[in-house]
C-alpha positions as CSV (number, residue, x, y, z in Angstrom):
1,M,128.4,107.0,101.8
2,D,127.2,107.3,98.2
3,A,123.7,107.4,96.8
4,R,122.5,105.4,93.8
5,L,120.6,106.9,90.9
6,V,118.0,104.3,89.9
7,S,116.2,104.5,86.6
8,L,112.4,103.9,86.6
9,S,112.3,103.6,82.8
10,S,110.6,100.2,83.0
11,W,107.8,101.7,85.1
12,R,104.5,101.7,83.1
13,E,103.7,105.3,84.2
14,A,107.2,106.6,83.3
15,S,105.8,108.4,80.3
16,R,103.6,110.5,82.6
17,I,106.6,112.2,84.1
18,E,107.1,115.5,82.3
19,L,110.6,116.9,81.5
20,K,112.4,113.6,81.7
21,D,115.7,112.8,80.0
22,R,116.4,109.6,78.0
23,G,117.1,107.4,81.0
24,G,114.5,108.9,83.3
25,P,112.6,109.0,85.4
26,Y,114.7,108.3,88.5
27,V,114.8,107.8,92.2
28,V,117.8,108.3,94.5
29,L,118.5,105.5,97.0
30,Q,121.1,105.2,99.8
31,E,121.8,102.6,102.4
32,G,122.5,104.0,105.8
33,Y,121.1,104.6,109.3
34,D,118.3,106.8,110.5
35,P,120.1,109.2,112.9
36,T,117.1,109.0,115.3
37,D,117.3,105.1,115.4
38,L,118.9,104.1,118.7
39,K,119.2,100.5,117.4
40,M,121.2,101.7,114.4
41,I,119.5,99.3,112.0
42,A,120.9,99.6,108.4
43,R,118.1,100.4,106.0
44,E,117.6,101.6,102.5
45,F,116.4,105.2,102.1
46,I,114.9,107.2,99.3
47,L,115.6,110.9,98.8
48,G,112.8,113.4,98.2
49,R,112.7,116.6,96.3
50,S,112.6,118.4,99.6
51,G,116.1,117.0,100.5
52,K,114.6,114.8,103.2
53,W,115.2,111.0,103.4
54,L,112.5,108.3,104.0
55,A,113.0,104.7,104.8
56,L,112.1,102.7,101.6
57,E,109.6,100.5,103.5
58,H,107.7,103.7,104.6
59,F,107.9,105.0,101.0
60,Y,105.9,102.0,99.8
61,R,103.1,102.7,102.2
62,L,102.5,106.2,100.7
63,P,100.0,106.6,97.9
64,V,101.6,106.4,94.4
65,N,100.7,110.0,93.6
66,D,102.5,111.2,96.7
67,R,105.5,109.1,95.9
68,R,105.7,110.4,92.4
69,D,105.3,114.0,93.4
70,E,108.0,114.0,96.1
71,F,110.4,111.2,95.2
72,V,110.5,110.8,91.4
73,F,112.9,113.0,89.3
74,G,112.6,113.4,85.6
75,R,116.2,114.3,84.8
76,V,119.6,113.7,86.2
77,A,120.2,117.4,86.2
78,D,117.3,117.8,88.6
79,V,118.8,115.2,90.9
80,M,122.3,116.9,90.8
81,Q,120.8,120.3,91.5
82,M,118.8,119.1,94.5
83,M,121.7,117.2,95.9
84,S,124.0,120.2,95.7
85,D,121.5,122.0,97.9
86,L,121.3,119.2,100.6
87,P,121.8,120.5,104.1
88,S,125.0,119.3,105.9
89,K,122.8,117.5,108.5
90,T,120.6,114.7,107.4
91,V,116.9,115.5,107.5
92,M,114.4,112.7,107.7
93,F,110.7,112.4,106.9
94,H,108.6,111.1,109.7
95,Q,107.1,107.7,109.3
96,P,103.7,107.9,107.5
97,T,100.7,107.8,109.8
98,P,98.1,105.1,109.2
99,E,95.9,107.7,107.4
100,Q,98.7,108.5,105.0
101,A,99.7,104.8,104.5
102,T,97.3,103.9,101.8
103,G,99.9,102.4,99.4
104,V,99.8,98.9,98.1
105,A,102.1,96.0,99.1
106,P,105.4,96.0,97.2
107,A,104.6,92.6,95.7
108,S,101.8,94.1,93.6
109,D,103.3,97.6,93.3
110,E,104.5,98.6,89.8
111,M,106.7,101.4,91.0
112,A,108.4,99.0,93.5
113,A,108.9,96.5,90.7
114,A,110.5,99.3,88.5
115,I,112.8,100.3,91.4
116,E,113.9,96.7,91.9
117,A,114.5,96.3,88.2
118,G,116.5,99.6,88.1
119,K,118.6,98.5,91.0
120,K,119.5,95.2,89.2
121,N,120.8,97.3,86.2
122,L,123.2,99.4,88.3
123,P,126.9,98.9,87.8
124,P,128.7,97.7,90.9
125,G,129.5,100.4,93.4
126,P,128.0,103.8,94.2
127,S,127.1,106.2,91.4
128,V,126.2,109.6,93.0
129,P,128.2,111.1,95.8
130,T,126.2,112.6,98.7
131,R,126.5,113.3,102.4
132,P,126.4,110.4,104.9
133,N,123.3,109.5,106.8
């Protein structure tokens, strides 16, 4: 499958991201399956700087600072470098514990709104090749 590079340029806090290019900051999303999910439910995942994937619904439960630190990239070059170093086998983040899940609901979440706005501005089809989930 292919991942999608989503611009967060509409996010109010985008200017706080250092070393960003003209279209940044960005997140990387991919639809797929958690390899540990026996029900094989298709979901949307977000890629972290560590090369690990997290289900988007769990991402929204994390505090904004944690999301920004691990999942937001300033430049396309940073995304491409990280993706070239991805392991051949998909690595997943574990679901956040209730103690970690202090994020706000997506309906009132500015980062979530920026992600959704960025997804609407994508051309049809995938934009960044990656390894399958």
